[in-house]
TORKEDREN-512004 format. One line per 3 residues: for each residue y, x negated, z negated of N, C-alpha, C. Coordinates in Angstrom, 3 decimals, always signed. Each point is the difference from the previous one (the first is absolute). Example, Ala and Ser with C-alpha at 12.3 -4.5 7.8 and 13.67 -1.06 7.14 Angstrom:
% residues 2
-5.690/-13.190/-7.800/+1.190/+0.890/+0.000/+1.200/-0.900/+0.000; +1.050/+0.350/+0.720/+1.190/-0.820/-0.060/+1.090/+0.770/-0.730
//
This chain:
% residues 276
+25.576/-126.665/+109.361/+1.151/+0.434/+0.776/-0.228/-0.268/+1.479; -0.501/-1.224/+0.322/-0.231/-0.343/+1.397/-1.056/+0.905/+0.621; -1.045/+0.329/-0.794/-1.053/+0.872/+0.522/+0.551/+1.385/+0.307
+0.821/+0.544/-0.886/+0.600/+1.320/+0.238/+0.889/-0.020/+1.228; +0.737/-1.083/+0.152/+0.905/-0.129/+1.144/-0.790/+0.015/+1.310; -1.120/-0.746/+0.034/-0.815/-0.032/+1.221/-0.612/+1.361/+0.303
-0.463/+0.712/-1.057/-0.582/+1.323/+0.217/+1.028/+0.968/+0.556; +1.227/-0.055/-0.541/+1.053/+0.894/+0.485/+0.356/-0.316/+1.436; +0.052/-1.284/+0.348/+0.324/-0.379/+1.370/-1.089/+0.478/+0.958
-1.255/-0.079/-0.445/-1.108/+0.448/+0.842/+0.045/+1.497/+0.219; +0.328/+0.750/-1.044/+0.045/+1.457/+0.114/+1.111/+0.456/+0.918; +1.003/-0.850/+0.223/+1.096/+0.357/+0.889/-0.371/-0.178/+1.463
-1.232/-0.437/+0.262/-0.510/-0.148/+1.371/+0.878/-0.929/+0.829; +0.407/-1.107/-0.601/+0.790/-0.993/+0.697/-0.804/-1.292/+0.087; +0.186/-0.789/+1.059/-0.696/-1.268/+0.079/+0.455/-0.932/-1.113
-0.931/-0.751/-0.585/+0.361/-0.948/-1.044/+0.694/-1.196/+0.631; +1.137/-0.359/-0.551/+0.782/-1.103/+0.523/+0.504/-0.800/-1.179; -0.106/-1.306/+0.078/+0.482/-0.851/-1.058/+0.907/-1.056/+0.602
+1.067/-0.302/-0.706/+0.864/-1.055/+0.498/+0.533/-0.809/-1.173; +0.235/-1.265/+0.259/+0.447/-0.898/-1.045/+1.331/-0.665/+0.323; +0.458/+0.145/+1.222/+1.238/-0.656/+0.388/+1.027/+1.010/+0.438
+1.258/-0.398/-0.065/+1.086/+0.875/+0.403/-0.120/+0.357/+1.475; -0.438/-0.959/+0.824/-0.131/+0.248/+1.433/-1.013/+1.091/+0.265; -1.142/-0.047/-0.689/-1.017/+1.030/+0.186/+0.512/+1.356/-0.456
+0.764/+0.019/-1.081/+0.553/+1.265/-0.481/+0.918/+0.600/+1.045; +0.807/-0.815/+0.653/+0.900/+0.511/+1.017/-0.762/+0.538/+1.200; -1.129/-0.616/+0.313/-0.808/+0.521/+1.104/-0.493/+1.408/-0.292
-0.349/+0.254/-1.274/-0.416/+1.356/-0.375/+1.145/+0.970/+0.224; +1.201/-0.378/-0.419/+1.148/+0.883/+0.122/+0.357/+0.269/+1.449; -0.251/-0.958/+0.890/+0.345/+0.174/+1.395/-1.064/+0.785/+0.778
-1.112/+0.282/-0.649/-1.063/+0.751/+0.657/+0.445/+1.434/+0.232; -0.596/+0.633/+1.021/+0.288/+1.406/+0.290/-0.757/+0.938/-0.937; -0.921/-0.544/-0.786/-0.794/+0.832/-0.900/+0.898/+0.616/-1.069
-0.294/+1.251/-0.350/+0.752/+0.679/-1.059/-0.394/-0.621/-1.340; +0.962/-0.431/-0.810/-0.346/-0.634/-1.280/-0.554/+1.010/-0.994; -0.790/-0.486/-0.937/-0.490/+0.838/-1.090/+1.085/+0.166/-1.054
+0.679/-1.089/-0.321/+1.010/+0.003/-1.055/+1.363/-0.350/+0.580; +0.992/+0.796/-0.355/+1.398/-0.314/+0.309/+0.710/-0.289/-1.310; +0.577/-1.182/-0.108/+0.750/-0.369/-1.194/+1.485/+0.152/+0.311
+0.691/+0.820/-0.783/+1.412/+0.300/+0.242/+0.828/-0.666/-1.092; +0.971/-0.825/+0.424/+0.792/-0.786/-0.937/+1.485/+0.170/+0.300; +0.696/+0.876/-0.705/+1.462/+0.042/+0.120/+0.590/-1.277/-0.614
+1.016/-0.548/+0.639/+0.580/-1.246/-0.508/+1.493/-0.026/+0.283; +0.755/-0.470/-0.979/+1.441/-0.152/+0.166/+0.410/-1.339/-0.609; +0.316/-0.950/+0.875/+0.412/-1.339/-0.427/-1.060/-0.651/-0.888
-1.220/-0.097/+0.534/-1.116/-0.565/-0.745/-0.572/-1.226/+0.708; +0.842/-0.831/+0.614/-0.499/-1.118/+0.796/-0.778/-1.028/-0.832; +0.248/-0.063/-1.302/-0.700/-0.974/-0.831/-1.436/+0.396/-0.294
-0.294/+1.291/+0.034/-1.326/+0.473/-0.426/-0.799/+0.696/+1.087; +0.654/+0.476/+1.057/-0.668/+0.893/+0.945/-1.189/-0.656/+0.700; +0.098/-1.283/+0.329/-1.107/-0.658/+0.693/-1.255/-0.007/-0.867
+0.153/-0.281/-1.282/-1.151/+0.004/-0.909/-0.591/+1.395/-0.129; +0.856/+1.022/-0.046/-0.477/+1.386/-0.084/-0.800/+0.352/+1.249; +0.497/-0.376/+1.167/-0.680/+0.310/+1.257/-1.336/-0.726/+0.088
-0.025/-1.262/-0.359/-1.249/-0.773/+0.104/-1.103/+0.607/-0.854; +0.339/+0.425/-1.217/-1.018/+0.639/-0.844/-0.404/+1.357/+0.566; +0.951/+0.734/+0.548/-0.304/+1.314/+0.575/-0.982/-0.120/+1.158
+0.136/-1.033/+0.791/-0.898/-0.189/+1.147/-1.443/-0.262/-0.424; -0.196/-0.372/-1.241/-1.344/-0.296/-0.498/-0.663/+1.214/-0.653; +0.661/+1.131/+0.007/-0.536/+1.180/-0.678/-1.244/+0.531/+0.703
+0.007/-0.013/+1.320/-1.108/+0.558/+0.781/-0.089/-0.761/+1.326; -1.209/-0.179/+0.537/-0.117/-0.712/+1.272/+0.719/+0.675/+1.159; +0.163/+1.321/-0.052/+0.724/+0.723/+1.044/+1.265/+0.575/-0.622
+1.093/-0.757/+0.093/+1.190/+0.303/-0.784/+1.263/-0.282/+0.804; +0.967/+0.902/-0.107/+1.334/-0.257/+0.527/+0.979/+0.007/-1.159; +1.028/-0.820/+0.101/+1.033/-0.060/-1.029/+1.326/+0.356/+0.644
+0.655/+1.005/-0.543/+1.282/+0.475/+0.515/+1.074/-0.263/-1.051; +0.982/-0.813/+0.357/+1.126/-0.264/-0.887/+1.214/+0.768/+0.523; +0.597/+0.805/-0.847/+1.214/+0.734/+0.351/+1.181/-0.796/-0.556
+0.686/-0.727/+0.892/+1.151/-0.808/-0.396/+1.202/+0.921/-0.132; +0.293/+0.370/-1.236/+0.913/+1.091/-0.321/+1.399/-0.544/-0.310; +0.810/-0.142/+1.033/+1.369/-0.477/-0.209/+0.074/-1.433/-0.488
-0.915/-0.853/+0.450/-0.046/-1.384/-0.473/+1.171/-0.811/+0.556; +0.522/-0.867/-0.850/+1.061/-0.918/+0.408/-0.469/-1.449/-0.055; -1.281/-0.208/-0.140/-0.556/-1.348/-0.029/-1.099/-0.089/+1.063
-0.939/-0.893/-0.140/-1.050/-0.232/+0.999/-1.331/+0.642/-0.405; +0.080/+1.120/-0.688/-1.224/+0.708/-0.387/-0.850/+0.350/+1.216; +0.605/+0.562/+1.031/-0.742/+0.436/+1.187/-0.700/-1.175/+0.670
+0.703/-1.106/+0.155/-0.588/-1.168/+0.661/-1.156/-0.575/-0.818; +0.171/-0.058/-1.322/-1.062/-0.519/-0.856/-1.231/+0.901/+0.048; +0.214/+1.317/+0.042/-1.127/+0.938/+0.063/-0.756/-0.135/+1.314
+0.731/-0.116/+1.101/-0.648/-0.162/+1.305/-0.795/-1.297/+0.064; +0.561/-1.074/-0.517/-0.693/-1.282/+0.010/-1.297/+0.053/-0.799; -0.033/+0.835/-1.023/-1.197/+0.128/-0.829/-1.043/+0.927/+0.620
+0.367/+0.737/+1.064/-0.972/+0.842/+0.697/+0.243/+1.484/-0.069; +1.176/+0.432/-0.469/+0.288/+1.432/-0.126/+0.683/+0.541/+1.245; -0.127/+1.292/+0.199/+0.826/+0.716/+0.968/+1.234/+0.488/-0.749
+1.170/-0.294/+0.526/+1.234/+0.272/-0.730/+0.799/+1.101/+0.682; +0.411/+0.982/-0.794/+0.918/+1.043/+0.445/+1.364/-0.329/-0.582; +0.970/-0.246/+0.864/+1.319/-0.447/-0.455/+0.995/+1.157/-0.033
+0.733/+0.087/-1.104/+1.081/+0.975/-0.142/+1.208/-0.743/-0.551; +1.073/-0.024/+0.785/+1.185/-0.762/-0.399/+0.663/+0.577/-1.236; +0.017/+1.313/-0.110/+0.608/+0.655/-1.158/-1.093/+0.452/-0.976
+0.258/-0.124/-1.304/-0.991/+0.446/-0.985/-0.371/+1.467/+0.188; -1.288/+0.270/-0.103/-0.503/+1.359/+0.200/+0.067/+0.833/-1.269; +0.152/-0.654/-1.133/-0.071/+0.710/-1.274/-1.266/-0.386/-0.738
+0.029/+0.136/-1.310/-1.127/-0.415/-0.828/-1.267/+0.788/+0.347; -1.086/-0.723/+0.257/-1.326/+0.554/+0.311/-0.107/+0.625/+1.387; +1.093/+0.068/+0.755/-0.083/+0.573/+1.348/-0.878/-0.846/+0.910
-0.110/-1.288/-0.298/-0.852/-0.869/+0.795/-1.459/+0.410/-0.016; -0.431/+0.663/-1.063/-1.387/+0.477/-0.064/-0.251/+1.043/+1.086; +0.948/+0.920/+0.145/-0.151/+1.048/+1.016/+0.024/-0.598/+1.393
+0.945/-0.889/+0.254/+0.151/-0.611/+1.323/-1.232/-0.826/+0.351; -0.459/-0.821/-0.942/-1.173/-0.824/+0.259/-1.251/+0.818/+0.235; -0.143/+1.101/-0.729/-1.183/+0.854/+0.153/-0.017/+0.672/+1.364
+1.162/+0.380/+0.502/+0.069/+0.609/+1.327/-0.504/-0.939/+1.085; +0.159/-1.300/-0.217/-0.436/-0.990/+0.989/-1.429/-0.476/-0.227; -0.605/+0.359/-1.135/-1.321/-0.512/-0.362/-1.104/+0.696/+0.785
-1.076/-0.745/+0.268/-1.118/+0.538/+0.780/-1.298/+0.077/-0.793; -0.034/-0.547/-1.199/-1.244/-0.103/-0.744/-0.461/+1.291/-0.645; -1.212/-0.046/-0.532/-0.544/+1.111/-0.774/+0.370/-0.106/-1.470
+0.386/-1.198/-0.410/+0.456/-0.251/-1.370/+1.418/-0.543/+0.087; +0.924/+0.596/-0.761/+1.360/-0.506/-0.107/+0.173/-0.618/-1.383; +0.222/-1.300/-0.034/+0.173/-0.736/-1.249/+1.463/-0.420/-0.121
+0.632/+0.297/-1.127/+1.431/-0.228/-0.170/+0.257/-1.123/-0.999; +0.853/-0.944/+0.429/+0.392/-1.139/-0.831/+1.513/-0.128/-0.001; +0.503/-0.879/-0.859/+1.419/-0.336/-0.010/+0.182/-1.413/+0.526
+1.103/-0.223/+0.698/+0.231/-1.290/+0.637/+0.331/-1.123/-0.951; +0.326/+0.312/-1.245/+0.378/-1.044/-0.955/-1.094/-0.293/-1.013; -1.214/+0.513/+0.247/-1.049/-0.107/-1.001/-1.323/-0.471/+0.617
-0.207/-1.307/+0.144/-1.283/-0.488/+0.526/-1.142/+0.326/-0.964; -1.003/+0.701/+0.500/-1.184/+0.354/-0.781/-1.215/-0.488/+0.766; -0.900/-0.681/-0.666/-1.165/-0.575/+0.660/-0.893/+1.094/+0.595
-0.613/-0.330/+1.137/-0.824/+0.966/+0.725/-1.108/+0.630/-0.853; -0.709/-0.757/-0.857/-1.041/+0.645/-0.818/+0.533/+1.118/-0.890; +1.293/-0.044/-0.360/+0.590/+1.064/-0.798/+0.441/+1.194/+0.860
+0.041/-0.201/+1.307/+0.414/+1.067/+0.912/-1.195/+0.756/+0.576; -1.103/-0.691/+0.168/-1.160/+0.616/+0.672/-0.529/+1.252/-0.684; -0.001/+0.091/-1.350/-0.555/+1.213/-0.615/+0.683/+1.287/+0.470
+1.260/-0.071/+0.380/+0.704/+1.202/+0.456/-0.501/+0.427/+1.384; -0.204/-0.970/+0.877/-0.558/+0.314/+1.321/-1.438/+0.476/-0.126; -0.769/-0.652/-0.865/-1.399/+0.395/-0.212/-0.086/+1.435/-0.502
+0.868/+0.373/-0.923/-0.022/+1.360/-0.557/+0.264/+1.039/+1.083; +0.977/-0.259/+0.861/+0.309/+0.967/+1.064/-1.139/+0.065/+1.006; -0.559/-1.147/+0.346/-1.147/+0.004/+0.910/-1.191/+0.728/-0.610
-0.032/+0.074/-1.314/-1.081/+0.704/-0.693/+0.276/+1.472/-0.253; +1.151/+0.512/+0.457/+0.254/+1.436/-0.108/+1.202/+0.407/-0.819; +0.671/-0.940/-0.675/+1.210/+0.329/-0.749/+1.161/+0.177/+0.973
+0.833/+1.002/-0.231/+1.158/+0.234/+0.867/+1.249/-0.726/-0.487; +0.175/-0.070/-1.303/+1.150/-0.685/-0.588/-0.540/-0.946/-1.072; +0.031/-1.292/+0.283/-0.523/-1.017/-0.913/+1.179/-0.659/-0.702
+0.128/+0.251/-1.304/+1.159/-0.449/-0.777/-0.304/-1.265/-0.784; +1.055/-0.753/-0.280/-0.071/-1.112/-0.934/-0.162/+0.576/-1.406; -0.994/-0.462/-0.722/-0.294/+0.536/-1.336/+0.956/-0.549/-1.066
+1.027/-0.675/+0.395/+0.980/-0.564/-0.934/+0.813/+1.120/-0.636; +0.038/+0.028/-1.328/+0.667/+1.075/-0.730/+1.382/-0.362/-0.509; +0.380/-1.251/+0.136/+1.265/-0.429/-0.561/-0.135/-0.299/-1.486
+1.025/-0.584/-0.594/-0.052/-0.313/-1.441/+0.129/+1.269/-0.838; -1.115/+0.457/-0.537/-0.017/+1.277/-0.717/-0.061/-0.175/-1.519; -0.111/-1.214/-0.462/-0.126/-0.226/-1.446/+1.329/-0.364/-0.658
+1.069/+0.059/+0.772/+1.311/-0.267/-0.574/+0.457/+1.184/-0.852; +0.859/-0.279/-0.974/+0.524/+1.085/-0.838/+0.765/+1.004/+0.846; +0.754/-0.503/+0.976/+0.731/+0.873/+0.914/-0.456/-0.325/+1.417
-0.803/+0.873/+0.581/-0.521/-0.237/+1.351/+1.129/+0.057/+1.021; -0.158/-0.759/+1.068/+0.991/-0.021/+1.068/+0.092/+1.390/+0.635; +1.198/+0.459/+0.366/+0.132/+1.342/+0.598/-0.852/+0.214/+1.238
-0.167/-1.024/+0.833/-0.827/+0.147/+1.199/-1.464/+0.188/-0.380; -0.456/-0.735/-1.004/-1.379/+0.155/-0.478/-0.204/+1.410/-0.538; +0.958/+0.494/-0.769/-0.096/+1.365/-0.519/-0.060/+1.019/+1.131
+0.815/-0.224/+1.029/+0.035/+0.942/+1.118/-1.343/+0.057/+0.716; -0.642/-1.132/+0.171/-1.298/-0.036/+0.693/-1.059/+0.755/-0.788; -0.071/-0.247/-1.294/-0.981/+0.694/-0.848/+0.293/+1.500/-0.038
+1.272/+0.361/-0.099/+0.366/+1.415/-0.068/-0.360/+0.732/+1.287; +0.265/-0.633/+1.152/-0.316/+0.657/+1.267/-1.498/+0.214/+0.140; -0.805/-0.992/-0.345/-1.451/+0.149/+0.124/-0.535/+1.082/-0.927
+0.603/+0.124/-1.170/-0.412/+1.071/-0.916/+0.362/+1.363/+0.576; +1.207/+0.112/+0.553/+0.422/+1.253/+0.620/-0.922/+0.373/+1.159; -0.472/-1.002/+0.747/-0.884/+0.231/+1.142/-1.438/+0.290/-0.423
-0.226/+0.088/-1.325/-1.353/+0.207/-0.552/-0.924/-1.174/+0.318; +0.592/-1.193/+0.089/-0.781/-1.206/+0.218/+0.340/-1.050/-1.061; -0.142/+0.377/-1.291/+0.275/-0.988/-1.053/-0.929/-1.201/+0.063
-1.139/+0.149/+0.694/-0.922/-1.122/+0.141/+0.627/-1.164/+0.769; +1.014/+0.309/+0.812/+0.675/-1.061/+0.759/+0.945/-0.807/-0.885; +0.334/+0.533/-1.168/+0.917/-0.655/-0.942/+1.291/-0.404/+0.718
+0.300/-1.295/+0.094/+1.247/-0.428/+0.627/-0.149/-0.458/+1.437; -1.176/+0.226/+0.593/-0.212/-0.404/+1.388/+0.906/+0.808/+0.916; +0.569/-0.659/+0.996/+1.024/+0.664/+0.808/+0.114/-0.636/+1.370
+0.467/+0.781/+0.952/+0.289/-0.539/+1.325/+1.281/-0.833/+0.020; +0.707/-0.060/-1.120/+1.161/-0.888/-0.063/-0.410/-1.446/-0.242; -1.255/-0.228/-0.378/-0.475/-1.348/-0.301/-0.960/-0.469/+1.094
+0.282/-1.138/+0.591/-0.935/-0.629/+0.917/-0.991/-0.829/-0.824; -1.150/-0.344/+0.596/-0.510/+0.499/+1.275/-0.527/+1.415/-0.162; +0.042/+0.750/+1.077/-0.705/+1.268/+0.078/-0.360/+0.250/+1.458
-0.937/+0.897/+0.223/-0.484/+0.241/+1.363/-0.222/+1.484/+0.226; +0.207/+0.428/+1.248/-0.216/+1.385/+0.398/-0.942/+0.041/+1.191; -0.751/+1.073/+0.082/-0.891/+0.193/+1.140/+0.769/+0.604/+1.172
-0.564/-0.145/+1.176/+0.593/+0.646/+1.177/+0.017/+1.512/-0.197; -1.010/+0.535/-0.642/-0.053/+1.443/-0.285/+1.201/+0.424/-0.840; +0.338/-0.801/-1.018/+1.146/+0.317/-0.849/+1.296/-0.026/+0.798
+0.153/-0.985/+0.873/+1.210/-0.107/+0.808/+0.117/+1.188/+0.937; -1.103/+0.369/+0.624/+0.027/+1.126/+0.936/+0.354/+1.304/-0.713; -0.441/+0.137/-1.242/+0.245/+1.232/-0.748/+1.404/+0.044/-0.598
+0.442/-1.111/-0.568/+1.279/-0.035/-0.693/+1.176/-0.284/+0.922; -0.263/-0.716/+1.100/+1.091/-0.486/+0.832/+0.552/-1.301/-0.569; +0.967/-0.576/+0.682/+0.544/-1.285/-0.442/+1.321/+0.121/-0.745
+0.698/+1.107/+0.149/+1.328/+0.131/-0.595/-0.041/-0.112/-1.517; -0.993/+0.629/-0.626/-0.057/+0.010/-1.458/-0.278/-1.378/-0.583; -0.485/-0.934/+0.807/-0.311/-1.334/-0.507/+1.253/-0.740/-0.453
+1.155/+0.426/+0.484/+1.253/-0.607/-0.440/+0.372/+0.415/-1.419; -0.695/+1.004/-0.533/+0.180/+0.428/-1.399/-1.391/-0.033/-0.637; -0.457/-1.164/-0.445/-1.395/-0.151/-0.437/-0.489/+1.008/-1.028
+0.763/+0.351/-1.044/-0.513/+1.006/-0.936/-0.225/+1.362/+0.664; +0.843/+0.340/+0.957/-0.178/+1.252/+0.729/-1.281/-0.047/+0.821; -0.257/-1.128/+0.657/-1.232/-0.148/+0.779/-1.224/+0.157/-0.892
+0.071/-0.557/-1.206/-1.130/+0.138/-0.928/-0.194/+1.455/-0.402; +1.082/+0.693/-0.329/-0.100/+1.406/-0.388/-0.590/+0.832/+1.132; +0.433/-0.230/+1.212/-0.506/+0.756/+1.141/-1.465/-0.318/+0.269
-0.398/-1.245/-0.215/-1.403/-0.369/+0.193/-0.895/+0.716/-0.997; +0.432/+0.072/-1.257/-0.796/+0.677/-1.026/-0.106/+1.490/+0.300; +1.115/+0.634/+0.335/-0.006/+1.431/+0.294/-0.846/+0.307/+1.229
-0.007/-0.912/+0.964/-0.778/+0.213/+1.225/-1.496/-0.184/-0.219; -0.392/-0.456/-1.182/-1.415/-0.178/-0.295/-0.583/-1.294/+0.529; +0.842/-0.953/+0.321/-0.496/-1.297/+0.459/-0.633/-0.755/-1.168
-0.886/-0.915/+0.325/-0.682/-0.781/-1.029/+0.915/-1.141/-0.429; +0.530/+0.108/-1.211/+0.956/-0.964/-0.536/-0.648/-0.719/-1.172; -0.052/-1.319/+0.066/-0.620/-0.777/-1.066/+0.797/-1.272/-0.266
+0.014/-0.405/-1.265/+0.509/-1.328/-0.369/-1.186/-0.950/+0.062; -0.002/-0.912/+0.960/-1.236/-0.708/+0.351/-0.065/-1.438/-0.497; +1.153/-0.622/-0.233/-0.018/-1.422/-0.364/+1.347/-0.350/-0.611
-0.005/-0.892/-0.974/+1.257/-0.359/-0.668/+0.520/-1.351/+0.465; +1.227/+0.009/+0.463/+0.743/-1.219/+0.289/+1.250/+0.039/-0.878; +0.165/-0.940/-0.923/+1.114/+0.060/-0.962/+1.334/-0.378/+0.639
+0.519/+0.883/+0.809/+1.210/-0.306/+0.770/+1.246/-0.115/-0.873; -0.069/+0.517/-1.222/+1.150/-0.131/-0.882/+0.386/-1.448/-0.238; -0.996/-0.882/-0.008/+0.272/-1.419/-0.198/+0.417/-0.694/+1.287
-0.205/+0.679/+1.139/+0.332/-0.596/+1.289/+1.363/+0.447/+0.514; +0.481/+1.133/-0.509/+1.289/+0.527/+0.463/+1.134/-0.943/-0.385; +0.872/-0.268/+0.934/+1.163/-0.826/-0.309/+1.031/+0.834/-0.768
+0.768/-0.669/-0.831/+1.066/+0.683/-0.745/+1.161/+0.306/+0.939; +0.500/+1.205/-0.070/+1.090/+0.423/+0.879/+1.302/+0.099/-0.786; +1.067/-0.319/+0.696/+1.315/+0.038/-0.642/+0.383/+1.436/-0.344
+0.618/+0.165/-1.165/+0.455/+1.324/-0.427/+1.451/+0.207/+0.397; +0.364/+1.230/+0.220/+1.372/+0.371/+0.337/+0.548/+0.823/-1.161; +1.000/-0.568/-0.694/+0.558/+0.663/-1.190/-1.079/+0.308/-1.026
-0.939/-0.939/-0.130/-1.060/+0.151/-0.981/-1.121/+0.929/+0.407; +0.005/+0.477/+1.235/-1.012/+0.952/+0.477/-0.766/-0.617/+1.159; -1.311/+0.129/-0.042/-0.845/-0.449/+1.101/+0.037/+1.061/+1.099
+0.616/-0.305/+1.164/+0.114/+1.034/+1.051/-1.351/+0.461/+0.527; -0.989/-0.900/+0.020/-1.324/+0.393/+0.470/-0.639/+0.995/-0.955; +0.240/-0.193/-1.300/-0.525/+0.943/-0.986/+0.523/+1.403/+0.277
+1.267/+0.110/+0.319/+0.586/+1.304/+0.268/-0.625/+0.642/+1.238; -0.278/-0.822/+1.023/-0.638/+0.515/+1.214/-1.382/+0.553/-0.318; -0.781/-0.763/-0.769/-1.372/+0.409/-0.312/-0.005/+1.262/-0.855
+0.899/+0.086/-0.966/+0.060/+1.204/-0.835/+0.413/+1.217/+0.817; +0.948/-0.189/+0.905/+0.419/+1.109/+0.868/-1.162/+0.452/+0.883; -0.796/-0.951/+0.496/-1.179/+0.342/+0.802/-0.989/+0.840/-0.808
-0.173/-0.335/-1.263/-0.919/+0.777/-0.842/+0.535/+1.410/-0.247; +1.297/+0.111/-0.180/+0.593/+1.333/-0.164/-0.221/+0.837/+1.256; +0.130/-0.633/+1.160/-0.244/+0.722/+1.253/-1.449/+0.467/+0.084
-0.920/-0.850/-0.452/-1.416/+0.376/+0.011/-0.266/+1.169/-0.943; +0.606/-0.029/-1.192/-0.176/+1.091/-0.965/+0.573/+1.302/+0.556; +1.174/-0.071/+0.592/+0.614/+1.204/+0.573/-0.874/+0.601/+1.094
-0.555/-0.871/+0.849/-0.878/+0.504/+1.070/-1.234/+0.671/-0.608; -0.599/-0.643/-0.996/-1.220/+0.541/-0.603/+0.262/+1.354/-0.648; +1.115/+0.130/-0.699/+0.320/+1.276/-0.640/+0.315/+1.076/+1.033
+0.566/-0.393/+1.135/+0.256/+0.981/+1.057/-1.298/+0.511/+0.607; -1.051/-0.815/-0.066/-1.306/+0.397/+0.535/-0.841/+0.768/-1.001; +0.185/-0.259/-1.288/-0.910/+0.544/-1.009/+0.652/+0.964/-0.973
+1.334/+0.104/+0.045/+0.699/+0.864/-0.947/+0.691/-0.815/-1.079; +0.891/+0.623/-0.759/+0.821/-0.732/-0.974/-0.788/-0.640/-1.132; -1.232/+0.446/-0.237/-0.836/-0.611/-1.037/-1.070/-0.900/+0.599
+0.167/-0.360/+1.258/-0.948/-0.910/+0.625/-1.385/+0.565/+0.150; -0.093/+1.323/+0.160/-1.305/+0.630/+0.159/-0.732/+0.251/-1.304; +0.623/-0.319/-1.120/-0.641/+0.202/-1.296/+0.363/+1.381/-0.548
-0.863/+0.514/-0.871/+0.235/+1.327/-0.574/+1.066/-0.073/-1.082; +0.503/+1.144/-0.386/+0.982/+0.092/-1.080/-0.687/+0.353/-1.313; -1.334/-0.186/-0.012/-0.812/+0.310/-1.178/+0.236/+1.451/-0.426
+0.224/+0.241/-1.299/+0.144/+1.380/-0.462/+1.425/+0.465/-0.112; +0.926/-0.765/+0.511/+1.408/+0.371/-0.156/+0.340/+1.210/+0.864; +0.818/+0.901/-0.561/+0.518/+1.120/+0.757/+1.530/-0.142/+0.019
+0.490/-0.780/+0.920/+1.406/-0.380/+0.011/+0.931/+1.204/+0.250; -0.519/+1.035/+0.624/+0.836/+1.153/+0.283/+0.425/+0.720/-1.279; -0.716/-0.258/-1.104/+0.344/+0.640/-1.270/+1.062/-0.762/-0.787
+0.318/-1.182/+0.459/+0.988/-0.821/-0.721/+1.392/+0.590/+0.212; +0.703/+0.196/-1.100/+1.366/+0.525/+0.072/+0.973/-1.157/+0.185; +0.950/+0.248/+0.826/+1.033/-1.018/+0.247/+1.300/+0.409/-0.659
//
C-alpha cells in the first residue's frame, strides 16, 4: 500500500513532503502551493469527533488541504476543526442534507476531492486508497461497502443502491454508492459534472456513469459499523427517506436521458397490438 501511495504521489509531479507533527501539517496548509488532495467534510454539531476526523484527513497525502463545512452548527465544531488544522466554512443556518459537499467542493483547490463525514473518524491508511485510485486515473472512487445483504429482508437503502447500479448497467458496483463515505472524485469529474449534483449523491453517480467517467469501487471501509444510530420520528428514519428520495431522483433523471425502459430493448413484444 505504501509503495503504491508513493508511486501515485510521484506521478502527480509534486514534491515529496512528509510531516509527523500537527505544526508541520499546518505549515503545508498555509503554503501558497496548490494541494494535490482536498478533503471535504460537511459537519453539523460534531464537536466530539471532528478534530479526530481532521487529523486523520491531514495524513492522507503530503500535499493536502482539509475543508470543513460547518453546516448550521450550534456547538464548537468550527473551533475544534480549526484547531486541528482545517479551513472552516461557516454557515449559521443549515444548508440541507449533503449540500455541504457542493459548497466544500466549490472552495477546494486539489486535483483529488475526498469526501468524509464529520462524525466518523476513519484512520488515514483506510482513506489513502481512494486518493491513490484517483491519482492513478479513476474519476469516481467508491467505497466497496455493499451493506448487509445477507439479511432475509434487506434494508430499503441497500436495495435502492443495488437497484440503481443495475439500472445504470453497472451491476459490478453492487451496493457501492456516492451516499457512502469515503469516496473521491477527480478534478476532471468535478469540471464535467459541476458541483450542484453532489448534493444528491445518487444523481451524481448516475450522471458520472452516463458521461463515461471511470467509476470504480476501489476499497472497502465497513462504515455500517461506524454509523451512529439516529433517532426515528414516528417510527421512521428521516435520513432513510432522504436517501430513498435521492435515488428516485437519480432514476427519474436516468430514464429522462435514456427513455422509459432505460435504454433497453422491448425484446420481441409488439405492444401496439395489445387490445385495451
